[in-house]
BAKOLNU-245387 format. One record per residue: residue in one letter; z, y, x of N, C-alpha, C, O, CB in turn. Coordinates in pm, 1 decimal, always signed. Glycine has a CB too. Example, Ala and Ser with C-alpha at 12.3 -4.5 7.8 and 13.67 -1.06 7.14 Angstrom:
2
A;+780.0;-569.0;+1319.0;+780.0;-450.0;+1230.0;+780.0;-330.0;+1320.0;+846.5;-331.9;+1423.6;+904.6;-447.3;+1130.8
S;+708.0;-225.0;+1285.0;+714.0;-106.0;+1367.0;+787.0;+3.0;+1290.0;+803.9;+113.8;+1340.9;+572.5;-59.8;+1408.4
This chain:
116
M;+1976.6;-2770.0;-2983.3;+1945.7;-2629.5;-2984.8;+1809.7;-2608.3;-2918.9;+1779.0;-2666.6;-2814.9;+2055.8;-2548.0;-2913.7
E;+1731.8;-2525.7;-2980.5;+1597.4;-2496.2;-2931.6;+1601.9;-2396.7;-2817.0;+1676.6;-2298.9;-2820.6;+1510.0;-2442.1;-3044.6
R;+1522.1;-2422.6;-2716.6;+1511.7;-2327.6;-2604.3;+1405.3;-2224.1;-2635.9;+1297.0;-2256.5;-2684.4;+1478.1;-2401.0;-2470.9
L;+1437.6;-2101.9;-2608.0;+1339.6;-1995.8;-2627.0;+1258.1;-1982.9;-2499.1;+1312.8;-1965.3;-2390.2;+1408.5;-1860.4;-2664.0
A;+1129.2;-1991.7;-2514.1;+1039.6;-1975.9;-2398.6;+1031.1;-1828.6;-2363.7;+1016.0;-1743.0;-2450.8;+897.4;-2033.9;-2428.1
S;+1041.1;-1800.8;-2235.8;+1025.6;-1660.8;-2196.0;+877.8;-1625.5;-2205.4;+790.7;-1702.6;-2165.1;+1080.9;-1635.5;-2050.9
I;+852.9;-1511.4;-2257.6;+715.8;-1465.6;-2275.8;+688.9;-1357.6;-2171.9;+758.4;-1256.3;-2164.5;+691.7;-1412.1;-2421.4
H;+586.6;-1382.5;-2092.8;+546.6;-1285.0;-1991.8;+411.6;-1228.7;-2032.3;+314.2;-1302.3;-2048.3;+540.8;-1349.1;-1848.9
V;+407.1;-1099.7;-2048.3;+282.3;-1033.1;-2083.0;+226.4;-970.3;-1955.3;+288.4;-882.7;-1895.0;+303.8;-925.0;-2195.8
E;+110.6;-1016.2;-1916.6;+44.6;-962.7;-1797.1;-17.1;-828.0;-1830.6;-102.8;-818.1;-1918.4;-63.9;-1061.0;-1743.8
R;+27.1;-723.4;-1759.7;-23.0;-588.9;-1786.5;-124.2;-542.6;-1683.1;-179.9;-433.6;-1696.2;+91.7;-491.6;-1791.9
R;-148.9;-622.1;-1582.0;-244.3;-581.9;-1479.0;-386.8;-589.5;-1532.5;-422.3;-680.6;-1607.3;-229.4;-670.2;-1353.9
V;-466.1;-493.2;-1493.1;-605.9;-488.8;-1533.9;-688.0;-588.2;-1452.2;-777.5;-654.1;-1505.1;-662.6;-346.4;-1518.2
D;-657.1;-598.6;-1323.4;-733.4;-683.1;-1231.3;-647.9;-799.5;-1183.1;-526.6;-785.1;-1167.9;-784.2;-600.7;-1111.1
P;-709.7;-914.7;-1158.9;-632.7;-1027.7;-1105.1;-579.0;-994.0;-966.6;-642.8;-922.2;-889.7;-719.7;-1155.5;-1099.0
R;-461.4;-1046.7;-936.1;-401.6;-1018.5;-805.8;-410.9;-1140.9;-715.7;-419.5;-1254.6;-762.0;-254.8;-974.7;-821.7
E;-408.8;-1114.1;-586.6;-415.2;-1218.7;-485.8;-290.4;-1207.0;-398.3;-257.3;-1098.2;-351.2;-546.5;-1207.9;-400.4
A;-222.3;-1317.7;-376.8;-105.7;-1317.7;-288.8;-154.8;-1309.3;-143.9;-242.5;-1385.3;-102.8;-17.2;-1445.7;-311.5
V;-97.9;-1217.4;-68.1;-135.5;-1199.3;+72.0;-9.9;-1171.8;+154.4;+95.5;-1138.8;+100.1;-238.7;-1083.3;+87.7
R;-22.6;-1185.4;+282.8;+82.3;-1146.3;+378.1;+10.5;-1074.0;+490.2;-51.9;-1136.5;+575.9;+166.2;-1271.5;+432.3
Q;+19.7;-940.7;+489.3;-56.5;-862.4;+585.4;+22.5;-737.2;+622.2;+75.7;-670.1;+533.8;-196.0;-825.0;+528.5
P;+31.1;-704.6;+751.2;+100.5;-580.9;+788.8;+19.1;-458.4;+745.7;-102.9;-454.4;+762.2;+126.2;-577.3;+941.6
V;+87.8;-360.2;+691.2;+27.3;-233.3;+651.3;+125.8;-122.4;+688.5;+239.5;-149.6;+727.0;-7.0;-231.0;+496.6
R;+81.6;+0.8;+676.8;+170.0;+112.8;+708.2;+153.3;+221.7;+603.1;+41.5;+254.7;+563.4;+140.7;+168.7;+849.8
A;+266.5;+277.3;+558.3;+268.3;+388.3;+463.0;+287.2;+518.6;+539.8;+374.4;+528.1;+626.2;+381.1;+369.5;+356.5
Y;+205.3;+618.9;+508.3;+214.4;+751.5;+569.7;+248.6;+852.8;+461.7;+191.5;+851.3;+352.6;+81.5;+790.0;+641.9
F;+343.2;+941.4;+494.0;+384.9;+1040.6;+395.1;+447.9;+1158.7;+467.5;+457.7;+1159.4;+590.2;+484.5;+979.1;+291.9
G;+489.6;+1256.3;+392.6;+553.4;+1374.1;+449.4;+452.0;+1478.8;+492.6;+331.2;+1462.2;+476.0;+639.4;+1334.8;+566.7
D;+504.8;+1586.8;+548.4;+422.5;+1697.8;+593.8;+324.5;+1649.2;+700.6;+365.3;+1591.5;+801.4;+510.8;+1812.4;+648.5
K;+197.9;+1672.4;+678.3;+89.4;+1630.9;+769.2;+92.3;+1481.0;+797.9;+45.0;+1436.5;+902.6;+98.8;+1708.1;+900.7
L;+148.0;+1403.0;+704.6;+156.7;+1257.0;+715.9;+226.3;+1215.4;+845.7;+191.2;+1114.1;+906.2;+16.3;+1194.5;+709.3
A;+325.4;+1294.8;+887.7;+394.7;+1270.2;+1013.8;+498.7;+1158.7;+1004.3;+544.5;+1108.8;+1107.0;+461.0;+1396.7;+1060.5
M;+536.5;+1119.2;+883.5;+634.7;+1011.6;+866.5;+562.5;+884.2;+826.4;+462.1;+888.2;+755.2;+742.1;+1049.4;+760.4
W;+614.3;+771.2;+872.6;+550.4;+645.1;+838.5;+653.6;+533.5;+830.4;+763.5;+542.8;+885.0;+442.1;+610.4;+940.8
A;+614.1;+427.3;+760.1;+699.5;+309.1;+745.9;+610.2;+185.9;+754.5;+510.5;+175.7;+683.1;+780.0;+311.8;+610.3
D;+646.2;+92.4;+842.3;+574.2;-34.5;+847.4;+615.4;-118.5;+727.7;+733.2;-125.4;+692.4;+601.9;-110.2;+980.7
C;+517.1;-182.1;+666.1;+538.5;-258.8;+543.6;+462.0;-390.7;+554.3;+388.2;-414.3;+649.9;+493.1;-177.7;+417.5
E;+481.7;-474.9;+454.3;+401.9;-596.2;+443.8;+338.0;-598.7;+306.0;+405.9;-586.3;+204.1;+488.3;-724.0;+468.4
L;+207.7;-614.6;+304.6;+134.1;-627.6;+179.4;+164.0;-765.9;+123.4;+151.5;-865.3;+194.9;-20.6;-606.1;+200.2
R;+203.5;-774.0;-3.6;+238.3;-901.8;-64.2;+137.1;-946.1;-169.4;+99.1;-1063.1;-173.7;+375.5;-893.3;-126.2
D;+93.4;-853.5;-253.8;-6.7;-880.6;-357.5;-112.0;-772.8;-348.9;-83.0;-658.2;-314.4;+57.2;-885.7;-500.7
L;-235.7;-810.8;-380.7;-345.5;-714.9;-374.4;-440.8;-740.6;-489.6;-473.9;-855.3;-519.6;-419.8;-723.7;-239.0
S;-484.7;-633.2;-553.8;-589.3;-640.5;-655.9;-682.5;-522.9;-633.3;-658.6;-440.6;-545.0;-529.4;-639.1;-801.7
A;-787.0;-514.5;-711.3;-881.2;-403.1;-697.5;-816.5;-269.4;-733.0;-860.9;-164.8;-685.7;-1003.5;-426.4;-785.7
S;-712.9;-271.9;-815.3;-654.0;-146.8;-862.2;-516.4;-115.2;-805.6;-463.3;-7.0;-830.8;-645.0;-149.8;-1009.0
G;-456.7;-208.1;-728.8;-323.8;-180.2;-676.8;-271.4;-289.0;-586.4;-342.9;-381.8;-548.6;-229.0;-159.7;-789.0
A;-143.3;-274.9;-552.3;-82.2;-367.7;-458.2;+68.8;-369.8;-477.4;+127.5;-282.5;-541.2;-117.6;-329.7;-313.3
K;+128.9;-473.1;-419.6;+274.4;-479.5;-408.2;+304.7;-488.7;-258.9;+244.9;-568.8;-187.0;+335.8;-602.7;-489.2
I;+398.3;-405.8;-213.5;+435.8;-408.5;-72.6;+584.7;-437.0;-58.9;+663.6;-411.5;-149.9;+399.8;-275.4;-3.8
H;+620.7;-490.4;+56.9;+759.7;-508.3;+95.2;+788.0;-401.5;+199.9;+723.0;-397.7;+304.4;+788.6;-654.6;+149.8
V;+883.5;-315.8;+172.4;+920.8;-207.8;+263.9;+1071.2;-188.3;+251.1;+1125.1;-187.6;+140.5;+842.1;-74.0;+232.3
S;+1137.5;-172.6;+362.6;+1282.3;-157.4;+360.4;+1324.5;-47.3;+263.6;+1263.5;+59.4;+258.0;+1334.5;-127.0;+500.8
S;+1429.7;-75.5;+187.8;+1479.9;+23.9;+92.3;+1539.8;+145.6;+163.6;+1572.8;+245.0;+98.9;+1585.1;-39.7;+0.6
L;+1553.7;+138.3;+295.3;+1599.2;+254.8;+371.5;+1495.7;+367.0;+368.1;+1530.1;+484.3;+382.1;+1628.9;+215.3;+516.8
Y;+1367.8;+330.3;+349.3;+1261.4;+430.0;+340.1;+1249.9;+478.1;+196.1;+1232.1;+398.0;+104.4;+1126.1;+372.0;+389.5
K;+1259.9;+605.4;+177.2;+1244.4;+665.6;+44.0;+1098.9;+708.0;+29.2;+1058.8;+814.0;+77.3;+1341.9;+788.6;+23.6
L;+1021.5;+625.3;-36.7;+879.3;+655.4;-53.7;+860.4;+766.3;-156.2;+928.1;+767.5;-259.0;+801.7;+529.4;-96.5
P;+769.9;+858.9;-129.7;+740.8;+964.6;-226.7;+651.8;+910.6;-339.0;+602.1;+798.4;-329.4;+672.6;+1085.0;-157.1
P;+631.4;+988.2;-444.3;+547.9;+942.9;-555.9;+402.5;+915.8;-516.3;+336.4;+832.9;-578.8;+550.9;+1045.8;-665.9
R;+352.2;+984.0;-414.3;+215.2;+964.2;-365.2;+218.2;+957.5;-213.0;+288.7;+1034.6;-147.9;+120.2;+1079.1;-413.9
F;+141.1;+864.8;-156.9;+132.5;+852.8;-12.0;+4.7;+779.1;+25.7;-73.8;+740.7;-61.1;+256.3;+779.8;+44.6
I;-15.8;+759.5;+156.0;-133.7;+689.7;+207.8;-90.5;+552.6;+257.6;+8.4;+541.2;+330.0;-203.1;+771.5;+322.1
L;-163.0;+449.2;+219.7;-137.0;+313.3;+266.3;-252.9;+271.7;+356.0;-367.6;+265.8;+311.9;-119.5;+213.4;+146.2
L;-222.0;+243.0;+482.7;-323.0;+203.9;+579.8;-320.4;+52.9;+599.7;-217.9;-5.1;+635.6;-301.0;+276.5;+713.8
M;-434.8;-9.1;+575.8;-452.2;-152.0;+602.9;-526.9;-160.0;+735.3;-650.0;-158.9;+738.1;-530.6;-227.2;+485.3
H;-451.0;-168.2;+846.4;-515.2;-156.4;+977.6;-604.9;-273.6;+1010.8;-697.7;-257.6;+1090.1;-411.3;-142.3;+1084.2
Q;-581.7;-391.1;+953.9;-667.7;-505.9;+983.6;-807.1;-490.3;+922.9;-905.4;-538.1;+979.5;-603.4;-634.0;+932.1
T;-815.5;-424.1;+809.1;-944.3;-408.4;+742.2;-1004.8;-269.3;+759.6;-1120.8;-247.9;+724.4;-928.9;-438.0;+596.0
G;-928.4;-175.3;+813.0;-980.2;-40.0;+832.6;-996.4;+37.2;+703.5;-1087.1;+119.4;+690.3;-1111.5;-45.9;+903.0
I;-908.4;+10.8;+608.2;-913.9;+79.6;+479.2;-782.1;+153.5;+457.3;-674.5;+100.3;+484.4;-941.5;-21.0;+362.6
A;-792.1;+275.3;+408.6;-674.6;+353.7;+371.4;-687.6;+389.0;+224.0;-795.1;+426.5;+177.1;-660.6;+482.9;+460.1
F;-578.4;+376.7;+152.5;-575.7;+410.2;+10.5;-480.8;+526.2;-12.8;-371.9;+531.3;+44.4;-534.1;+288.4;-74.3
E;-522.7;+618.8;-96.6;-429.9;+715.9;-151.6;-368.8;+644.9;-271.1;-440.3;+601.1;-361.2;-500.6;+854.6;-191.1
V;-235.2;+633.4;-272.0;-168.8;+551.3;-373.2;-66.0;+631.1;-451.9;-18.8;+736.5;-409.4;-101.9;+431.5;-308.0
V;-33.5;+576.4;-568.0;+73.7;+627.7;-651.8;+179.1;+518.5;-661.2;+147.9;+403.4;-691.7;+21.4;+670.2;-794.1
L;+303.1;+554.9;-635.1;+414.5;+461.6;-647.3;+443.3;+441.6;-795.3;+479.7;+536.5;-864.9;+541.3;+513.5;-571.5
K;+427.3;+319.1;-843.9;+447.3;+289.7;-986.2;+588.5;+240.3;-1015.7;+645.3;+272.0;-1120.2;+346.5;+186.0;-1032.5
W;+645.2;+162.4;-923.0;+781.5;+113.2;-940.0;+840.1;+76.9;-803.9;+768.4;+56.2;-706.1;+784.7;-9.2;-1035.2
R;+972.2;+70.1;-801.5;+1043.5;+32.9;-679.1;+1166.7;-47.1;-718.5;+1248.6;+0.7;-797.0;+1082.9;+159.2;-594.9
R;+1181.2;-167.7;-665.4;+1299.2;-250.8;-687.0;+1344.2;-305.5;-552.5;+1286.1;-400.9;-500.8;+1269.8;-366.7;-787.9
G;+1448.3;-244.3;-495.8;+1497.2;-287.5;-365.3;+1391.2;-267.2;-258.6;+1343.8;-155.8;-236.0;+1540.0;-434.0;-369.8
D;+1354.3;-378.4;-192.7;+1255.2;-371.6;-84.5;+1111.8;-389.7;-132.8;+1020.3;-392.7;-50.5;+1285.9;-476.2;+19.2
L;+1089.5;-401.8;-261.8;+954.5;-419.1;-315.3;+909.2;-292.8;-387.2;+989.1;-222.6;-449.2;+949.0;-539.6;-410.7
A;+779.3;-265.3;-377.8;+723.0;-147.2;-444.0;+584.8;-182.1;-498.2;+506.0;-249.1;-431.5;+714.8;-25.6;-345.8
G;+556.6;-136.3;-619.3;+426.1;-154.0;-680.6;+347.2;-24.5;-672.5;+399.8;+83.4;-699.5;+440.1;-199.6;-826.4
L;+219.7;-36.5;-634.9;+134.9;+80.5;-612.9;+7.1;+70.5;-693.5;-41.9;-39.4;-719.5;+102.1;+96.1;-464.8
S;-46.6;+183.2;-733.0;-181.7;+185.6;-789.2;-268.7;+267.2;-694.2;-224.8;+367.1;-637.2;-183.2;+246.1;-935.7
F;-392.3;+222.5;-678.6;-486.0;+289.2;-588.6;-556.7;+402.3;-661.5;-600.9;+386.4;-775.3;-588.8;+189.0;-532.3
E;-566.7;+517.2;-594.7;-641.0;+629.9;-650.7;-772.9;+651.5;-578.2;-877.7;+663.3;-641.8;-557.3;+756.7;-644.5
V;-768.3;+656.9;-444.9;-887.8;+681.5;-365.2;-887.8;+584.7;-247.9;-784.9;+562.5;-184.1;-894.1;+829.5;-316.0
R;-1004.7;+527.4;-220.4;-1021.5;+435.1;-107.3;-1102.3;+505.3;+1.6;-1201.8;+571.6;-27.5;-1092.3;+302.1;-152.3
H;-1059.5;+490.8;+126.5;-1127.9;+550.3;+241.1;-1159.4;+442.5;+344.3;-1073.2;+361.5;+378.5;-1042.0;+662.5;+304.2
E;-1281.4;+441.7;+393.3;-1317.1;+360.1;+509.4;-1273.9;+442.5;+630.7;-1333.0;+546.7;+659.2;-1474.2;+323.5;+513.2
V;-1173.0;+397.1;+700.8;-1111.0;+478.9;+805.2;-1208.3;+512.2;+917.9;-1206.0;+623.8;+969.6;-989.6;+407.4;+862.1
E;-1291.9;+419.7;+955.9;-1382.6;+442.1;+1067.8;-1476.4;+560.6;+1044.3;-1511.7;+631.5;+1138.5;-1463.8;+317.2;+1093.7
T;-1516.0;+581.8;+920.8;-1612.1;+688.4;+891.4;-1550.8;+809.4;+821.3;-1621.9;+906.5;+795.8;-1722.7;+633.7;+806.7
M;-1422.6;+807.0;+789.5;-1363.9;+921.9;+719.2;-1348.4;+1038.6;+814.4;-1314.5;+1021.9;+931.5;-1227.4;+885.1;+657.3
D;-1374.2;+1157.9;+761.3;-1366.9;+1276.9;+845.1;-1285.2;+1387.9;+780.4;-1303.1;+1505.2;+813.3;-1506.1;+1327.1;+875.7
E;-1196.4;+1352.3;+689.2;-1111.5;+1452.1;+625.0;-1000.3;+1494.3;+720.4;-923.2;+1409.5;+765.3;-1052.2;+1397.3;+493.2
P;-990.3;+1622.4;+752.3;-886.6;+1669.1;+845.4;-744.7;+1631.9;+801.2;-660.0;+1604.0;+886.1;-896.4;+1819.4;+861.2
R;-717.3;+1631.0;+671.9;-581.5;+1599.2;+625.4;-542.9;+1454.5;+653.3;-424.6;+1420.7;+649.9;-569.6;+1626.7;+476.5
L;-641.9;+1367.7;+681.3;-615.1;+1226.7;+709.0;-632.6;+1192.6;+857.3;-637.4;+1075.0;+893.4;-706.8;+1139.1;+625.0
A;-642.0;+1294.3;+943.3;-663.6;+1271.7;+1086.4;-552.0;+1188.0;+1147.9;-579.1;+1104.4;+1234.1;-674.5;+1404.9;+1159.8
T;-428.9;+1207.9;+1106.3;-316.3;+1130.3;+1158.7;-334.4;+982.3;+1130.8;-306.2;+898.2;+1216.1;-184.7;+1179.0;+1098.2
V;-381.5;+950.8;+1011.4;-402.3;+811.5;+972.0;-514.7;+749.8;+1055.0;-503.2;+636.2;+1100.9;-434.9;+801.6;+820.9
R;-622.0;+823.8;+1074.0;-734.0;+771.8;+1154.2;-691.9;+747.3;+1298.1;-727.2;+644.7;+1356.3;-852.6;+869.0;+1150.6
E;-616.7;+840.5;+1356.2;-568.9;+824.8;+1493.4;-478.6;+702.9;+1506.3;-488.0;+628.9;+1604.3;-494.4;+950.5;+1538.6
A;-391.7;+681.4;+1409.2;-303.7;+564.2;+1411.4;-385.6;+436.0;+1400.1;-357.1;+337.6;+1468.4;-200.1;+571.8;+1297.1
W;-487.0;+436.9;+1314.3;-571.2;+317.9;+1298.0;-641.0;+281.9;+1429.5;-653.4;+164.2;+1463.3;-675.8;+341.0;+1186.8
I;-685.6;+381.7;+1502.2;-752.0;+355.9;+1630.7;-656.5;+279.4;+1723.0;-698.7;+188.9;+1794.9;-798.0;+489.8;+1697.8
G;-530.0;+315.1;+1720.8;-432.5;+246.4;+1804.3;-387.4;+112.1;+1750.3;-348.8;+24.3;+1827.5;-314.5;+332.6;+1822.6
L;-391.6;+94.7;+1618.7;-338.6;-26.4;+1555.6;-443.7;-132.9;+1524.7;-409.6;-249.9;+1507.7;-268.9;+10.5;+1429.3
R;-570.4;-94.0;+1517.2;-672.9;-188.3;+1472.6;-682.8;-308.3;+1565.9;-661.5;-296.9;+1686.6;-808.2;-118.7;+1463.0
P;-715.4;-423.0;+1508.1;-731.5;-542.4;+1590.8;-852.4;-527.3;+1682.6;-955.5;-473.6;+1642.0;-746.3;-668.2;+1502.6
R;-839.8;-573.5;+1802.5;-950.3;-570.4;+1899.4;-1017.9;-706.1;+1901.1;-951.2;-809.2;+1892.4;-899.7;-532.4;+2042.1
S;-1148.7;-706.7;+1912.3;-1224.1;-833.6;+1915.9;-1226.6;-891.7;+2055.6;-1285.2;-997.7;+2077.3;-1367.6;-812.9;+1866.1
C-alpha cells in the first residue's frame, strides 16, 4: 500500500526564526492587564507566542519585547491551547515612543529592560 505524503503549504509571507524569549502582552482598559509569555517564532510580519490558556487574549493587544525595547500592536490570528499566532500591525521603539495611550507599556519596559 502506498503512503500518502502529507502536504504542508507554507502560508507565511516572511521566513520565521525559532526563538525563546520572554515577552509580555498588554490589553484591557488603559492596558492595565498583562500576561507574561514566551516568544517562540518570529518573522518580520508576525510571531508565535506561548501564553497560558488561562489568559483570554483579545483580538488586538500590545506585545512588549523587553529585551529589545520594541513593542508591537498585534492582531491575534489564531489560538490553540497555550499557543497563539500574531500578526504585527505597528512597531514602536519603546525608548523613544511618546504616545500617551502606550505610557503603561513604556513604564513597564523601564522596569523590565535588561541592565548593562
